[in-house]
N, C-alpha and C positions, 0 to 999 in steps of 0.2 A: 757258499763252503764247497756245494758237490758242482757236479754240473747236470742241467734238467732232466730230469727222461720222463717225458706225457704216459709211460707208459707202464711204471710204476703203478702198484693200485693203488696207493699207503702218501698225497703229498704233506706236505710240512709245508707253512706261511713261510717264511726265514724274514725274521725282526733284522737282523744285523748283529744279535744280545751272543754270546756264547755263550755266558748261562741258562736261558729262558730254550736255547736252541739244542741244548747237551740236555735238557728233560728231554725236547722229543723228539731226538734220536732214538734216548734209552728205554723210554713208550714202542717207536714202531720198531724196534730190536725186537725187543720181547712178544708183542705180536708176528712172526714168523716172516715177514710178506715186507718182499720187497719196498719200498718209498727212497723216494726223493722231497727233495727241499727246492719249492717255487720262489723265487728271490721277488717280496715286492719294492712296485715301487717311494718315492717319496709318500710322507704321511700314511705308510703301511697299506696301502691299494695298490692295485694286479694290475698287473701289467697292460696296457691297454689291447693288448692277442694273448690268446694265452694254444696254442694250434690245434690241438686235441681232447676231447676231455671224455671218449668215449668210454679208456679204462678207468677212467679215479672213479675208487670206491668208497674215500676218508680220508677226513679233509682233518688236520690235525692244528691248528691254531695253539695264542698262547698271548695273553691281553691284550698289545691295540691288534692284533691279527679282525679280531673280535667278526667285528663291521666286514672284513676283506672274506672271512667265506665263507659269510650266508653269502656276501658280493657271487664269490666264484659259485657256489651253489643255482643260486636263483641263475647263474647261464647258464650252469648241465639240466639245468627242467628247461629255460627255451628251446638252447641246443635238442632234446627230447623232445621241442613239439612240434616243434619247428622240421620233426624228422631222422631228424640222425641219431649214434645205437650211447648204447650205455642202459647209466641205471643213477637216481634216483644217492643222492651219494652220503653219507655220515655225517656229522660231526660235530671232535667228541673237539670239547679242547678247556686247556690248562689257564685254573686263571680266577678272577671276576673279571664279568662279560662288564661295560656298561652301557650301563640305558640300556638292555637291548635287553627284553624278557626270557624267561628263565628257559622257559618251552620250547625256544627260537632252540637249542639245541640237542641232542643229545645224551649226549653226557659233558658233565659242564667236572672238571676235577679242579677244586679248588685248593690253594698254597693255604697251609698251615698259619698263617699270619694271618690269610684275605679275612676281613669280617662280610664274612656275605652269606646270605640265611638260609636253614633247608628249604632243597625240594626232589625229589620224587626222582629226582634225572642226576644231585649232586653226591659227589663222593669228595669226602674231605681229607686232605695225605697227616696223614703225623708229620713228615719234613718236608721237603722237595725233593724231589726224586734224584737230583747226584748223584754220584759216586750209589745208586744202588743198581741191583741187581738179581737179577733169583734165583744166581749158582749161590748165591748169601744172603739165604733170611732168616740166619742173625745174625746181631751186631759182632765181629769177631772179637776173637782174645789178640793185642796186640801182638805178645810174644816182646822177644828179643829185636831194638832194631837202637839207631845211632841216632838218631834227626833232632835229638835237643827237643830244646825247646822254639816250638813253632809258631809265629803270631803272625794271622793274615787279619792284612791292614789293606778294608774298603778305603771307603769313600764316603765324605757327605750323597745326602741322598735326600728324598723325595720327607722320609722319614727322619731322618738324623741329621746331624753335624758335625764334623770333623773338627775341633778345634786343634787349636799349638796346641792347651792349654792341657785335649784330650789327652793328645796322643803324648803331653811327657808322663801324663801321671802313668801311660803305658804304656811307658819303656820302664817306670822303674816298676810297677807291678812285673812285665815280665823276668827284670831282672835282679827279685825274687822271688819268682819264682822256677829257674833256673838255679840259681843259686843252693836255693832248699832241696834241687832233685842231684843233685852234683852236676849240672849241662851243661854246653854254650846251650847260647840263644840267639835263635837268626829270625830276623819282619823279613815279606813275603809282600808286596804290591799286589794293590787288583790288577783287574782290566780297571776300572773307574779311578781309579786316585791320581788325581791328577798331580801338577805341574806346581802346585801353592803345600802339599797336602808334601807327593816328593823332598820337597824344601826341609818341609818342618821332619821328620824319618832324617835325617843327612846332618845339619844338628845337632837332633837329639841325640845319633846316637857315633859321631864322629870324638875319638878317646873315649869309643869307651867300647866290653863287653860283647856289642848284642851287635850282629853280625846285618847286612845288609844285599837283598838284590831284590831290583826291581824288576815289575815284572816285565814277559817280551813275550810276544802268539809267538816266537817258533820258535824256542823252548819248552822245553816236560818239564822247569823247574816248580811250578806248580804239583803235579802231578808224584812227581819225587823227593816231594817231602813231605809228601800226602802219606805217600808210600813210605818214610821212613823216619818221622815224627815221634818225639817219647809221648809230645802233649801237646799242645794246640788254645795256643789264645782265639781269639776271633772279633774282631768286632760284632757292634751291632744288626751296623746295616744291614750285612746282607743273611740273608733266610741260606739261600744256592751255597757260601760256603762254610754256613755254620751243618749246617748239613755234608756236604764231605767231609769234615772232619771228621761229626760223629758217627761217618760209616766208617772210618778207620776204626774199629773198637776204642781207640786213645783218650784218656783223656780231653773235651775242652773244655775252657775256660771261655763265659758269654760278659767279655768287654760292656758294659755299656753310656750308648753315648747319650749326649745332650740331645732332646725329644725336637724335634721342631711343630711344634702346629702355626694349620692355612690357619681360613675364616670357613668352612670345609668338616675339617676334622671338630674347629673347633661346635657349632651348630649340629655336630652327631653328637657328638658329649651333649648336649641341653640336649636335644632329643631324647634320646637314651637316661642323662638324669631324668628328665622329667614321664616317664613311668612312660611311652612310647615310641620304642626299643620292637613291638612287633607291630606296628604300623609301616614303623621303619621300611621294616624287613617286605616287611607285602609289597610293600612301591615299589624295594627290589628288584622284588621278583617277578611283575607283573615293568620293570623295563622300563615305568617312569624315577625311575630316585637310581642316581649309586651309586652303588657299595665302596669306602676307604675298607684298609688295612687296622688289626691291633695284633703289634710287636708282643705290648705287655702281655698280655693275655696270655700269647703266646708264647713270650720268653721267661712265662713266672713257670709254664706246665712239662717246660719241659728242664726245668730245676728242678719240681716234684714228683718228678720223672726218673728222673737220673739221668737224664741227658746231658749236662752240666753244670756243668758250675759258676756262679758269678765272680766273677775280678774285682773284689776290691779291698783297704784297707785293713789293716788289722786284722790279716788275718797268721794262727798261726802256720809257726814249720809245719806242723804234724798235719796240717786243711790245708795249704800244698803238695802232699803228696796220698792226693782224693784217686784215684784209681773207679774208676762207674763198673756197675755186675759186667762180665759176658753168658754171652746168650745168649741176652735179649729180644726174639720176636723180631722180622723190621721186613714186615708181607705190602705196602709202600705196592709197590713197584707189583707183585700177582695179581689185587687186588685189581689193580687201573686191569689191570691187564685180562684178565676172570667177568671187570665191569666192561668192559668194550665188545668181550668175542659173544654174551650176555643178550650182546642188544637186539633184540624181534631182528630176521636175517637177516644179520650181517653175516652171522658164520658163513650163509650159501651163497650172501652174492662174492664173498670175497674166495670158496671156494670156485667160484668160476670164473672169480677174472684169474687165478692162475692154475 
């Protein structure tokens, strides 16, 4: 992403995933302190040698980099014990740390789709931090836009399947939505969209009034469409794209996808159904058990709070002209900043570093 600068007090462990690093970047920028990205090795492990640890004050980790964050702090402590300079760095982790005690981190910022138990050092977001900015404390009135109806198409994920049938239904819904609002329609694929899924879209949009744009990391097409789209249809697999779309203030339609179930998710559901959820959560906090995601709970909450509408057949033309209420508070980023700055001793350490 950027040249690694060991003199920066804030280090972001680089997963190489655009959505994850975008959230870490906006959080680091909010703190107003120099930050850098530390590239990781295969398997999200630390590089064999990090040249200078003396300036490091805060480690930002995301998802699978939790163990690397703890290993990096251990290196700092070993360096201090050997006579090196510096201080014990804080660790702020985004997402759910797997099989690690919650109290191993100074702060855990849990994503809204994560099924992670309450803990004293935990903050749960309403939306992922994609598109968040302190300069926009409320969801804006989208105003006059000319981008028409925009579909943000993700990919098959750990929790959802993109299928030819669901993609066909997505295109049909998009055409109805665009027609009801007198707009043109276009589909933009994401960085995870596979060649097979892109092929479905090419076949289904050929000869229709729906334009197709394939994702490219070398263009600003995604940001341009976020800035110009009149309304959005977002596939349910991508929490990041849902957040990006919601923070435009424009109407967002959540398109459901077939859920994928694994042995672990079925076991988790069975444990909760038996009334053992508190015990499961206690074991998660202790690091003796991993945790999963609960997109259904989050998607239901988004609908109840008026962030999104569910894209489904049978909606009337009037239903399809829905607009969300403008001016709703968007406090996620400010809450993250305030919790980090309130960590005991954090402000003093950072002031000394800069």
